[in-house]
C-alpha positions in Angstrom: 64.0 107.6 85.3 65.4 108.4 88.1 68.8 109.0 88.5 70.9 107.3 90.7 74.4 108.8 91.5 76.6 106.0 93.4 80.2 107.5 95.0 82.3 104.8 96.2 85.8 105.3 97.7 87.7 103.5 95.7 87.4 100.1 94.1 89.4 97.6 96.4 89.0 93.7 96.6 86.0 93.9 98.9 82.0 94.0 100.0 81.9 97.8 98.9 82.7 97.6 95.3 81.2 94.2 94.9 77.8 96.5 96.2 78.2 99.1 94.3 78.8 97.5 90.9 75.9 95.0 91.3 73.6 98.4 92.2 74.7 99.8 89.1 74.2 96.5 87.1 70.9 94.8 88.2 69.4 97.5 89.6 65.8 97.3 87.0 65.6 99.2 83.7 63.4 102.0 84.7 66.8 103.5 87.3 69.6 105.0 85.7 73.0 104.7 87.1 76.4 106.2 87.2 79.0 104.5 89.3 82.0 106.9 90.2 84.8 106.0 92.6 88.2 107.4 93.7 92.3 106.8 93.4 93.4 102.9 93.9 95.6 103.1 97.2 98.7 101.1 95.9 98.8 98.9 99.0 95.6 97.7 97.9 94.5 95.1 95.0 92.9 96.6 92.0 89.9 95.6 91.3 88.1 97.7 88.9 88.1 94.1 87.0 85.3 93.6 88.8 82.9 96.8 88.0 84.3 96.1 84.3 83.6 92.4 83.7 80.0 93.3 84.4 80.2 96.4 81.3 80.3 98.6 83.7 82.8 102.0 83.3 83.2 104.0 86.0 84.1 107.8 86.2 87.4 107.7 88.2 88.1 110.8 90.7 92.0 110.5 90.7 91.8 113.3 93.7 89.8 111.2 96.1 92.1 109.2 98.2 92.2 106.6 100.8 94.4 109.4 103.2 92.8 112.5 104.6 94.6 115.6 102.1 93.2 118.5 102.2 93.3 120.0 99.0 92.8 116.7 97.3 89.7 116.1 99.1 88.5 120.1 98.3 89.1 119.0 94.6 87.2 115.8 94.7 84.8 117.5 96.7 83.8 120.3 93.3 84.5 117.3 91.2 81.6 115.8 92.5 79.3 118.8 92.9 80.4 119.1 88.6 79.0 115.7 88.7 75.9 116.5 89.8 75.2 119.6 88.4 75.5 117.3 84.8 73.9 114.4 86.0 70.8 116.1 88.1 70.4 113.0 90.0 67.3 111.9 92.1 69.1 110.1 94.3 73.0 110.6 95.7 73.8 107.3 97.6 77.7 106.9 99.2 79.3 104.1 99.8 82.2 104.0 103.1 83.6 107.0 104.8 85.6 109.4 102.4 82.8 109.4 99.5 80.0 109.6 101.9 81.8 112.5 103.8 82.2 114.3 100.5 79.5 112.8 98.5 76.7 113.9 101.1 78.3 117.7 101.5 78.5 118.3 97.8 74.4 116.8 97.5 73.4 118.5 100.3 74.9 121.6 99.1 73.3 121.0 95.8 70.1 120.5 97.2 69.7 116.4 96.2 66.5 115.3 96.8 67.5 112.3 98.3 70.7 111.3 100.1 71.4 108.1 101.1 74.9 106.6 102.7 75.5 102.8 102.9 78.4 102.0 106.5 80.4 99.2 104.9 82.3 98.9 108.7 83.1 101.4 110.6 86.2 103.7 111.6 85.4 104.2 115.4 86.6 100.7 117.4 90.3 99.6 116.8 91.0 101.9 113.8 92.7 105.6 115.6 92.8 107.2 119.0 90.0 108.0 121.7 90.4 111.6 120.1 90.5 110.5 116.4 87.4 108.1 117.3 85.7 110.6 119.1 86.2 113.4 115.7 85.1 110.8 113.5 82.0 109.9 115.3 81.2 113.6 114.7 82.0 113.8 111.8 79.3 111.5 110.9 76.9 112.4 113.6 76.7 115.9 111.2 76.9 114.0 108.1 73.7 112.0 109.6 71.6 115.1 109.8 72.4 115.8 105.9 71.1 112.1 105.2 67.6 110.7 104.3 68.6 107.0 105.4 71.2 105.3 106.4 72.1 101.7 105.7 73.7 99.3 108.5 74.9 95.9 107.0 73.4 94.0 110.0 71.6 94.6 113.0 74.6 94.7 115.2 75.8 97.9 112.9 72.3 99.7 113.6 72.9 98.9 117.1 76.8 100.7 116.8 75.0 103.3 114.9 71.9 104.4 116.6 73.0 103.0 120.4 76.3 103.0 121.0 78.0 105.8 119.0 74.4 107.6 118.4 75.3 108.4 114.8 71.7 109.2 114.0 67.8 107.9 115.3 67.4 103.9 114.5 64.1 104.8 112.8 66.5 106.5 109.9 68.5 103.3 109.3 67.7 100.3 107.2 69.4 96.8 107.6 70.2 95.8 103.8 73.2 93.0 103.8 75.7 93.5 101.2 74.9 90.9 98.0 77.2 89.0 95.9 76.9 86.2 93.0 78.2 83.1 94.8 77.3 80.1 92.5 80.5 80.1 91.4 81.7 79.4 94.9 80.0 75.9 94.0 81.3 75.6 90.6 84.2 72.6 89.8 85.5 72.5 93.0 87.6 69.6 92.8 89.1 71.2 89.5 90.0 74.5 91.3 90.9 72.6 94.6 93.4 70.9 92.1 94.5 73.9 90.0 95.5 76.1 92.7 97.3 73.3 95.0 99.2 72.3 92.3 100.3 75.9 91.3 102.1 76.4 95.1 102.9 72.7 95.3 100.4 71.9 98.2 99.9 68.5 98.9 97.2 66.4 99.2 97.1 65.6 102.8 98.2 68.8 103.9 96.0 70.9 105.8 95.8 74.3 104.1 94.7 77.3 106.5 94.0 80.4 104.1 93.6 84.0 105.4 92.7 86.4 102.9 92.5 90.4 103.4 95.0 93.4 103.5 98.3 93.3 106.1 96.9 95.9 107.8 96.7 96.5 111.8 93.5 96.2 111.4 93.1 92.8 110.9 95.7 91.6 113.1 98.1 89.0 110.9 100.2 89.4 113.8 97.6 87.4 116.3 97.3 85.1 113.3 100.7 83.6 113.2 101.4 83.5 117.3 98.2 80.6 116.3 99.9 79.2 113.7 102.7 79.1 115.9 101.2 77.3 118.6 99.1 75.0 116.4 102.8 74.0 115.0 104.0 73.1 118.0 100.6 71.1 119.5 99.9 68.7 116.0 102.1 66.8 114.2 99.7 67.0 111.0 100.6 68.4 108.2 99.8 72.4 107.7 100.1 74.7 104.8 99.0 78.7 105.3 97.8 81.0 102.8 98.5 84.6 103.4 96.4 86.1 100.6 96.8 90.1 100.0 98.8 93.0 100.9 99.4 95.7 102.4 101.1 98.5 104.5 102.4 95.6 107.3 103.5 93.1 104.8 107.4 93.7 106.0 106.3 93.7 109.6 104.0 90.1 109.5 107.3 88.6 107.7 109.8 90.1 109.8 107.5 88.4 112.5 107.5 85.3 110.3 111.1 84.7 110.4 111.1 85.7 114.5 109.1 83.1 115.3 111.1 80.4 112.9 108.1 80.1 110.2 109.3 79.5 107.2 107.9 81.2 104.7 107.8 82.5 100.7 106.8 85.1 98.9 104.5 84.4 95.6 105.0 80.9 93.6 107.3 78.3 95.9 110.1 76.8 94.0 108.9 73.1 96.6 107.1 72.1 99.1 109.3 73.2 102.1 108.1 76.5 103.4 105.1 76.9 106.1 103.6 80.1 105.1 103.1 81.7 101.9 102.6 85.2 101.0 100.7 84.9 97.9 99.9 88.8 97.2 96.3 89.6 95.7 94.5 87.0 93.7 91.8 87.3 91.2 90.5 83.6 91.8 89.2 83.7 95.3 87.2 80.5 94.8 90.4 78.8 93.8 91.6 79.8 97.2 88.5 78.7 98.9 88.0 75.4 96.9 92.0 74.6 97.6 91.5 75.5 101.7 90.6 73.0 104.3 89.9 76.1 106.7 89.0 79.9 106.2 90.4 82.3 109.0 90.2 85.8 109.8 91.8 87.6 112.8 90.3 90.9 112.8 89.8 94.0 115.2 86.9 95.3 113.8 85.0 94.4 110.9 81.8 95.4 109.0 80.6 92.7 107.3 83.9 90.3 106.0 83.5 89.0 102.4 85.9 86.2 103.1 83.7 84.7 105.4 81.0 84.7 103.3 82.6 83.1 100.2 84.4 81.0 102.9 80.7 79.3 103.6 79.7 79.6 99.7 82.0 77.5 99.5 81.4 75.3 102.1 84.5 75.5 104.4 84.4 76.2 108.0 85.8 79.3 109.4 87.8 80.4 112.4 87.1 84.3 113.4 87.6 86.7 115.6 84.0 87.7 116.6 83.9 91.6 115.9 81.5 93.8 114.3 79.2 92.2 112.1 80.6 88.9 112.5 78.2 86.6 113.8 75.4 88.2 112.0 77.8 86.7 108.9 78.2 82.9 110.3 76.6 80.2 112.5 78.3 79.9 115.5 79.3 76.1 115.6 77.6 75.5 112.5 79.6 76.7 110.0 82.2 78.8 112.4 84.5 79.0 115.8 84.0 82.1 117.1 86.5 83.5 120.2 86.9 87.1 121.5 89.1 89.6 119.5 92.9 89.7 120.4 92.8 86.9 122.4 95.3 84.6 120.7 94.9 80.8 122.6 91.2 81.1 122.2 91.9 81.4 118.5 94.3 79.0 118.3 92.4 76.6 119.8 89.7 76.7 117.5 92.2 76.3 114.5 94.1 73.1 116.3 90.3 71.7 117.1 89.2 71.7 113.4 92.4 70.4 112.0 92.4 67.4 114.5 88.9 66.6 114.0 88.5 65.7 110.2 85.0 65.0 111.0 84.3 68.0 112.9 85.4 70.1 109.5 83.6 68.0 107.4 80.5 68.4 109.6 80.3 72.3 109.6 81.4 72.0 105.6 77.4 71.2 105.2 75.9 73.8 106.5 78.0 76.8 105.1 76.2 77.2 101.3 72.8 76.5 103.0 72.9 79.5 105.3 74.7 81.9 103.1 73.3 81.2 99.5 69.9 83.1 99.8 70.5 85.2 102.1 73.5 87.0 100.6 72.9 86.6 96.8 72.7 89.6 94.8 68.9 89.5 93.5 67.9 90.0 97.3 70.3 93.3 97.1 68.5 94.3 94.6 65.2 93.6 95.4 65.8 95.7 98.9 67.3 98.4 97.7 65.4 99.0 94.9 62.0 98.9 97.6 63.7 101.2 99.7 64.8 103.6 96.7 61.1 103.8 95.8 60.2 104.6 99.7 62.4 107.6 99.1 61.2 108.8 95.8 57.8 109.2 97.0 58.2 111.2 99.6 
């Protein structure tokens, strides 16, 4: 029975957690998998419920944190080595940057037969200064030499890794998109829509624009608010904005909303007077999608944004910046309107187009489920990964 030690940075709400959870739960019974994760960042929603709802009890390494810490990282590295010695895996498969570094170094040191790493996006664009980005590129080039296979989530990401940043030869890279259980986004949509709209006191005739994700610089909520301000000045239609998530930029973004004279509240409102509602994290994302009319994203960099896959699974049109693997996730012109990153006016005009045109929104809603239902279902993910593991184990 092949043993897989699967290591993920931390269990936050997003693609990496779902990816690791479904691969741990649903791989064929011939595999034995141990799931390991790091500490939860206080600025993010704790999403251990995703793995625990599947009956998985992960091993937590508290020292494996998001921030770089020589002391904690050293301790985490040695704890991973200890787990490898105890579990004796045939494959160590790491997900995302911190666990990817510590896990691959430990696996290589102990001569694990097969080492696999999945890039869930990368930090080479828009996260750090050019000097810092160059450092991380060089680190990943070094780590790729210790990897038997690198997994990219999209063709664009593979191009970035092999051609743009020269992390490794393209022959070492396999493309395996994320997979999810998307069926819940097609279930009980009217009931879910009413439930969340009633909770947040949203009227039936209000057009709801939702942005879902961490409130951090890379997500560029500042541009989103500028676009909302522009939209409110160019239409008399009733609009409500849900900002779903939390993060280190929360205060900056609420301050900006005030400076733009956009009325807002945090949590459940007492009345229907606010234009913006900061909801913090909501576990029932399917209710958010059902209650929304448009899903937005303004990121400066992305791997495979889960919120856009979920939006299409719930038959909702998308307005987004065109970065990272987004153009592989959506069907431009059919399920989504795209604009260049960090360009407020084109983004705002796309929003306004869908707000003003009910027929355009309805038409774009027709294609979403059809586009993502098979492409991003977890059964396809399991099949692809099983085939890759068999190929590597034979070698």
